[in-house]
C-alpha positions in Angstrom: 49.8 26.9 47.8 52.3 27.3 45.1 52.4 30.4 43.0 52.2 29.7 39.2 53.6 32.0 36.5 53.8 31.8 32.7 56.7 29.6 31.7 56.2 29.3 27.9 53.8 30.0 25.1 53.1 26.9 23.0 52.4 27.0 19.3 50.3 23.8 18.9 48.0 21.6 20.8 50.1 18.5 20.0 53.2 20.1 21.4 51.2 21.2 24.5 49.8 17.7 25.1 53.2 16.1 24.8 54.7 18.5 27.3 51.7 18.0 29.6 52.1 14.2 29.5 55.8 14.5 30.4 55.3 16.9 33.2 52.5 14.8 34.7 54.7 11.7 34.5 57.5 13.6 36.3 55.1 14.9 39.0 55.8 18.6 38.0 52.9 20.8 39.0 51.5 22.8 36.0 48.5 24.3 34.3 47.9 24.3 30.6 45.8 27.2 29.3 44.5 27.4 25.8 44.0 30.8 24.2 40.9 29.5 22.3 37.9 31.7 22.8 34.7 30.2 21.4 33.1 33.6 21.0 35.8 34.5 18.4 36.3 30.9 17.1 39.9 30.7 18.1 40.9 33.9 16.3 43.4 34.9 19.0 45.3 31.6 18.6 46.5 32.8 15.2 48.3 35.7 16.8 49.1 34.6 20.3 49.9 30.9 19.9 47.8 27.8 20.9 48.2 28.5 24.6 50.5 28.7 27.6 52.0 26.6 30.3 52.0 28.0 33.8 54.0 26.4 36.7 55.9 27.3 39.8 59.0 29.4 39.0 61.4 26.9 40.6 60.5 24.4 37.8 61.2 26.8 34.9 64.6 25.5 33.8 63.5 21.8 34.1 60.4 22.5 32.0 62.3 24.4 29.3 64.9 21.5 29.2 62.1 19.0 28.8 60.5 21.1 26.0 63.9 21.4 24.2 64.2 17.6 24.4 60.8 17.1 22.9 61.7 19.5 20.1 64.9 17.5 19.4 63.2 14.0 19.4 62.8 12.4 16.0 59.2 11.7 14.9 57.9 8.4 16.2 60.7 8.1 18.8 
């Protein structure tokens, strides 16, 4: 079984879902974890970000490159 580690903290759910879709399409193993806690109505997301993406360390550079590409894509592209 592969060992997962934190790769990046994501600031919004939209950005997280876009990245998740791209990683799934490329067959890169990953786990998307939201920081939302229903007991505190999402209070921690204001301080920690929307959530985090965990994946095997050997995919770190590829994931960060994909994320950078998403950030540089014009809206609607």
